[in-house]
C-alpha positions as CSV (number, residue, x, y, z in Angstrom):
1,X,22.4,9.9,-12.0
2,X,22.3,6.2,-12.6
3,X,23.8,4.7,-15.8
4,X,23.2,1.3,-17.4
5,X,25.7,0.7,-20.2
6,X,25.7,3.9,-22.3
7,X,22.2,5.0,-21.4
8,X,21.3,7.2,-18.4
9,X,18.2,6.9,-16.2
10,X,17.0,10.3,-17.6
11,X,17.2,8.8,-21.2
12,X,15.1,5.8,-20.1
13,X,12.6,8.1,-18.5
14,X,12.3,10.2,-21.7
15,X,11.8,7.1,-23.8
16,X,9.1,5.7,-21.5
17,X,7.3,9.1,-21.3
18,X,7.4,9.2,-25.2
19,X,5.6,5.9,-25.3
20,X,2.8,7.3,-23.2
21,X,2.6,10.4,-25.4
22,X,2.4,8.3,-28.6
23,X,-0.4,6.3,-27.0
24,X,-2.3,9.5,-26.3
25,X,-1.6,10.9,-29.8
26,X,-2.7,7.7,-31.5
27,X,-5.9,7.5,-29.4
28,X,-4.9,4.4,-27.5
29,X,-4.8,6.3,-24.2
30,X,-7.0,9.1,-22.9
31,X,-5.8,12.6,-22.9
32,X,-5.7,12.6,-19.1
33,X,-3.6,9.4,-18.9
34,X,-1.1,9.2,-16.1
35,X,2.5,10.4,-16.6
36,X,5.5,8.2,-16.0
37,X,6.1,10.1,-12.7
38,X,2.5,9.3,-11.6
39,X,3.2,5.6,-12.3
40,X,6.4,5.7,-10.3
41,X,4.9,7.5,-7.4
42,X,1.9,5.1,-7.3
43,X,4.3,2.2,-7.2
44,X,6.3,3.7,-4.4
45,X,3.2,4.4,-2.4
46,X,1.9,0.9,-2.9
47,X,5.2,-0.7,-1.9
48,X,5.5,1.5,1.2
49,X,2.0,0.7,2.3
50,X,2.6,-3.0,1.8
51,X,5.7,-2.8,3.9
52,X,4.0,-0.9,6.7
53,X,1.0,-3.2,7.0
54,X,2.7,-6.6,6.4
55,X,4.7,-7.3,9.6
56,X,6.6,-10.1,7.8
57,X,7.7,-8.1,4.8
58,X,11.4,-8.5,4.2
59,X,11.9,-4.8,3.7
60,X,10.3,-3.8,7.0
61,X,13.6,-4.2,8.9
62,X,15.1,-1.4,6.7
63,X,12.7,1.2,7.9
64,X,13.9,3.6,10.7
65,X,12.8,2.5,14.1
66,X,12.0,-1.0,12.9
67,X,13.3,-4.0,14.8
68,X,13.6,-7.7,13.9
69,X,10.8,-8.4,16.5
70,X,8.1,-6.9,14.3
């Protein structure tokens, strides 16, 4: 588990999810609002798609089977 100072990643995740829950309870967000995990997964998917389809993306060379000639 990652730590930043005295706070773990799990604690950050709990705090961020609590913000989403407060938004739902207060009516600022819809009941079916995305969870923190949904936001993270969507971001991962978007980054991976961008890397795959942008042959000049700096992260492309880190993928298995990728070469610098892409």
